[in-house]
N, C-alpha and C positions, 0 to 999 in steps of 0.2 A: 572592484573586480570588473574585468572586461567580460561582457556577456556576448557570446556569438550571435551573429545576425539571425540565425534560424531560431534561436531561443527567444530573442526579442520579438521576432515575427509571430512565434507561437503564443507568447503572452498577449500580443495585440489581437490576434485572431480569437483566442479564447475569450478575452474581454468583450469583443464585439458580438460573438455568438451568444454569450451569456446575457448580454444586455438585451438582445432580441428576445431571448427566452423569458427573461424577467418581465419584459413588457407584455408578454402574452399570458403568463400564468402566475398564480400565487403558490408559494411553496407548500402551504397547508394542503392543497389539493393535488400535490405532485409527489413523485417518488424519485429519489436519486440513487443511481446504481454506479458504484465505483468498481469498474472491471479490473481484472489483473493486468499489470503493465510490465511483467517481467522484472528484471533487477532494477529498472529505473522507476521505482515507485515514487520518487521525488517529483516526477512530472505532475502528479496529482496535487501537489502543493500549489501549483500555478492555478489549477482549476478551483481548488477549495478556497484559496484566498480571493479569487475573483467572485466567487459566490458570497463569501463573507460569513463570519461566525454567527451573526444574528439570523441571517436567512437560513443558514445550514440547520440551526436548531429548530426552525419552523417547518422543515420538510415533514410531510406525513410519514414517510418511511425513508430510511437510508440503508442500503444494502452494500456491503463491502466484502471483497474477495482478496485473498493472497496479500501481496505487499501493499495493496491499497488500504488494508487495515492499519498497517504501520503509518501510512500517510495520514489517515483520518485522525488517529489519536495524536500523532505528531503535530498536525495542524491545530488541534484543540489546545495543545500545550503552547505552541508558538503564538497563537492568536490571543491567548490569555496571559502571555508573558511568564509562563511557568517552565520554560525550558531552562535547564541547568547551565548549558553552554550558550553564550550569545551567538547570534547568527554571524556576526562579523568574525568571531573566533572560529566558527565552523568552516569558514572560507579560507582559513589559514592552513598551510601545508602540514603543520603539526597535527591538526585535527584529522586530516586525511590519513596521516600515518597511524594515528591511534586506531582508526577504523580498520586499517589493514592489519595491524598487529593483533587486533582482537580476533581476526580470522586466521592469521598465519603466525605460527611460532617457529622460529628458527630460519636460518638462511635459505634453506631449500624447501620451505613449506609449500610454496606455489607449485614447484615441480612434483612434490609428493601428492598434492591434491589432484593435479592433472593425471598422474599415473593411476590414482585410485579410480578416477572416472573411466579411464581406458580399460581398467579391469572390471568395470561394472559396479563399482562401489560408490558410495556418496563421497563428495569432495571433503566434507568436514565431519560428518557423522554425529553431530550434536547441534542443538539450538543455542548452545552457550554463547557463540559470537553475537547472535541476535540480541540475547538478553544483555550482554555486556554493552552493546551499542546503545540500547534503550536506556540503561542505567546511566551511562556516560552523558548522553545528550539531555535527558529529561529528568533525571534524579527522582525526587519524591513523587513527581506527577504520575509516573508509571507504577508506583506502589499502590495507587488507589484501586479498590475493587471495581470490577465491571459494573456492579450495581449502582455506582456513583454517577453513571452516565445516562444519557437520555433514553427514554423508552422507544424512540424512533429508530435506534441503531440496531442493525441486524448483521451479525458476523457469521460467516459460513466456515464450517470445519468438516473434515473427512475422517472417517474411522477405518475405512477400507476402500479399495479401488472400485468395488462393485456395489457397495451399499449406498443408499440415498444419502445426500448431504444432510448434516445436522446444522441447526441454526441456533445461535445464542442471542438472546434479547432479554430485555427487562419487561416483557409483556407476554401475552398469551401465545404468541407465535413461537416461543422458545421450545426447543425440543426437550422433553422431560429429562432425558439423559444429561443434558448440559446445564440444567438449573443449578447444580452445585458450583459450576464455574463462575457464577455471578459473584461469589465471594472471593475469587482469586484475583490477585493483582493483574492489571491489564497487560503488564509486560509479558506474562505467560500466555495470555490470549493472543496477543500480537505475534509472539514467537511461534505459536502453533499454527496460526493462520498463514504465516509466511514460511512454514516449514516445508520447503520443496524437498521431496525425498532424495532426489539426485544430488542435492547440495548439502542439506542439513540432516539427512538420515531418516526422515519419516518418523513413525511411532517409536518412542523411547521412554525411558524412565522420566517421569515428571512432565512428559509431553505425549499423551496418548492419542492425540489427533494431529492432522497434518493439512497441508495446503490442498483445498478441494479441486483446484484446477487440474490436478493429476488423477482424476477419476473419470469414470464413465458417465457420471451424473452432473458434471459441471455445465455443459451446454444445455441439457434439458432444464436445469434449474434456472439458468439465465432466461430461457424462453418462458418459464412459468412466472418469473418475476415481472417480465415485461408484457405478459399476455393478458393483463387486466385492463379495465377501462381507464384506470388512473393514468394521468399524464406522467411520463417517465423521462428523466434526463439521464443519459448514459455517457459517462466519461470512459473512453476506451481508446486503445492505440490503433484501432482498425478502420474507423470510418467517421465521417461527419455527415450531417444532413438530417432531414425530416422524413419519417415514415409513419403514417397514421398518427397515433398518439405518442410516438417515441421520437425524441430528438437526440441524435448521436453527436457527441462532441469529441473530436479526435484530440487526445491530450499529448500526442507526440508531434515533434516538429516535422517539417517536410523531409522526405526520404523514406527508405525502406525500413519499416518498424522492426521487421525480423532481423535485419542486419544490425540495427542500432541495439537491439536487445542482446544479440550474440556478442557484440563487442563488449558490452557491460558485463555480460556473464563471464567472458574470458578474463577480463580484468579482475573480477572478483575472485575467481577460482585460482588464477595464476599469481595473485598477489601483486598485480601491476597498479601503478598510480592511476587514479580516476578522479578527475575534478568535475565531472558532469553533475554529480549529486550536489556538491556545494554551489555550483552555478545555478541549478534549478531552485535551490532554496533562496539564494540571493535574488534571483529573478522574480520569484514569487512574492517576497516580502519587502525587498528593498528597491528594486528597479521601478522607476516612475514612468 
């Protein structure tokens, strides 16, 4: 697969910045925050693979939001060879068509989705496309309960726009309300974490929580996570560099992140072909 120069440059920069971070800190004394990336959650694969599965497991805490939850568990599947569809096959046009068909049924589905947005409704109204994509790519891996995963993982979910965010974990940080979710397959946890109300409909039967980015408590929660004395590595589309005990790692290529997100959003909702996701996956795991 031909990888654009800006994605090749992104992988090289991420690798260099992480090498510098690794030389300075041990993961056991550090925290990793995977910020929301918009529709292009696959950019986090480049960051996660540069960190490596062994080092990832050693982080004192991992905090993941929105589509980055999809990326986190997807990486765990890819890195352990438990993905149902091979990476080479995911880069095939047929796989991209499968993903589009999971979101769009019928010839004019993209137009209908755009019209629903114009009317103030959600594009799809259900998390079923997210579940279908997880089952297709990862198979049995996403049938595992959340309790099967590391105690350092923290997933954030929202119950309402104005209520404080809830955290799901396998330790004492878990919100009591979410403890029953530990027994649920991770595909449901991922789908709820990435359940953007404008796209997938927000709270619904079987998915009583949604993407916390679309609440009033998202930014305060980020500040709370990064406001401790613990060294924190933050993978985000918005900035790079060092500030006090925080190292920001921009997981997006050069260019306007808002514009790049908007293009991927339009492709998703309108049912247009999008090869950027498969390029990210190939760049993360196959590009030397």
